[in-house]
VEXDREN-2710 file (C-alpha; in Angstrom, 1 decimal):
% VEXDREN-2710
k/r/px/py/pz
1/MET/15.6/56.6/12.8
2/TYR/18.2/55.0/12.4
3/ILE/21.9/55.4/13.3
4/GLU/24.4/54.8/10.1
5/ILE/27.9/53.6/10.7
6/SER/30.0/53.2/7.6
7/LEU/33.4/51.6/8.5
8/SER/36.4/52.9/7.4
9/ARG/38.7/50.5/5.7
10/SER/41.1/53.2/6.8
11/ARG/42.5/53.0/10.5
12/PRO/43.2/54.8/12.7
13/SER/39.0/56.6/11.7
14/PRO/37.0/54.7/13.7
15/GLY/34.1/55.3/10.8
16/THR/31.0/57.6/10.4
17/VAL/28.1/57.8/12.7
18/ALA/25.4/59.7/11.2
19/LEU/21.8/59.7/12.6
20/ARG/19.2/59.5/9.7
21/GLU/14.7/59.5/9.3
22/PRO/14.9/61.4/12.8
23/ASP/11.4/62.2/12.7
24/ASP/10.7/58.1/12.5
25/PHE/9.6/57.3/16.2
26/ARG/8.0/54.5/15.5
27/SER/11.3/52.1/15.5
28/LEU/14.9/52.1/16.0
29/LYS/18.3/50.3/14.3
30/VAL/21.7/50.8/14.0
31/VAL/22.8/50.3/9.9
32/VAL/26.1/48.7/9.5
33/HIS/27.7/49.3/6.4
34/ASP/30.3/47.2/5.7
35/GLU/32.3/46.3/2.9
36/SER/34.9/43.8/4.5
37/GLY/32.0/42.0/6.5
38/THR/34.9/41.9/9.2
39/ARG/33.0/44.3/11.8
40/ASP/36.8/45.8/12.7
41/GLY/36.1/49.3/13.9
42/LEU/32.5/49.0/14.9
43/ASP/33.1/49.1/19.2
44/GLU/35.0/52.2/18.3
45/ALA/32.7/53.8/16.2
46/LEU/30.0/52.7/18.5
47/ALA/31.5/54.7/20.7
48/GLN/30.5/57.5/19.9
49/VAL/26.4/56.7/20.1
50/GLY/26.4/53.7/22.4
51/ARG/27.9/50.6/22.7
52/LEU/28.1/46.7/21.4
53/ALA/25.8/44.3/23.6
54/ALA/27.1/40.5/24.3
55/GLU/23.7/39.8/22.4
56/GLY/25.2/41.7/19.0
57/ASP/22.6/44.2/20.1
58/ALA/24.0/48.2/19.9
59/ILE/22.7/50.1/23.6
60/LEU/21.8/53.7/21.6
61/ARG/22.6/56.9/24.7
62/ILE/19.3/58.4/24.7
63/GLU/21.5/62.1/25.0
64/ALA/23.8/61.0/22.3
65/LEU/20.3/60.4/19.7
66/ARG/19.1/63.8/20.7
67/ARG/22.9/65.5/20.3
68/LEU/22.8/63.9/16.9
69/ALA/19.2/65.1/16.2
70/HIS/20.5/68.7/16.7
71/GLU/18.1/71.5/15.9
72/ARG/15.0/68.8/16.1
73/ALA/15.9/68.5/19.1
74/ARG/14.9/71.8/20.5
75/SER/11.6/71.4/19.1
76/ALA/8.4/70.4/22.0
77/GLU/7.1/68.2/19.0
78/TRP/9.8/66.5/17.7
79/ALA/11.0/66.5/22.0
80/GLU/7.1/65.2/23.0
81/SER/7.6/62.3/20.1
82/PHE/11.0/60.9/21.1
83/ASP/9.8/60.4/24.9
84/ALA/6.6/59.1/23.6
85/MET/9.6/56.5/21.5
86/VAL/11.4/56.5/25.2
87/GLN/8.9/55.1/27.0
88/TYR/8.1/52.8/24.3
89/ALA/10.4/51.2/24.5
90/TYR/10.9/51.2/28.6
91/SER/7.3/49.1/28.4
92/ARG/9.2/47.1/25.8
93/GLY/11.6/46.1/27.9
94/TRP/13.9/48.1/25.3
95/MET/16.0/50.1/27.8
96/ALA/19.5/49.6/29.7
97/ASP/19.6/49.2/33.5
98/ASP/20.2/52.4/34.5
99/GLY/17.8/54.1/32.2
100/ALA/20.3/56.2/30.0
101/ALA/20.8/53.7/26.9
102/LEU/18.0/52.5/24.4
103/GLN/18.5/48.8/23.2
104/ALA/18.5/49.0/19.1
105/HIS/19.3/45.7/16.6
106/CYS/21.9/45.9/14.2
107/GLU/21.5/45.5/10.4
108/TRP/24.3/44.7/8.2
109/ARG/25.1/46.6/4.7
110/GLY/27.4/44.0/2.8
111/PRO/29.3/41.3/3.3
112/ALA/27.8/39.0/6.6
113/PRO/30.0/39.5/9.2
114/ARG/32.5/37.1/10.7
115/SER/32.6/36.0/13.7
116/ARG/35.1/37.0/16.2
END
């Protein structure tokens, strides 16, 4: 599964955030579409589901992932698979200290992001 963020060129919109491939529990990432390559609006868009860590990875709230899964999250089978993904992330050290969020890498689509 992955979070897809499309950064908006027009402000004040923070960009759109969507959960894609919600039944793929083998990976978790954030795909950022940013044609400008500036990262403008990323912090604001990501705030809808988590935050950006200092090293550039995303920290995604578990409850936000469930919320974005909509009706799927009500399925016992989906919830069991999701919980197994969370446990795997925990075993690998990819969980926030408070246990409420998972670490995910960011993939950039569009020009390479410029340093701030």
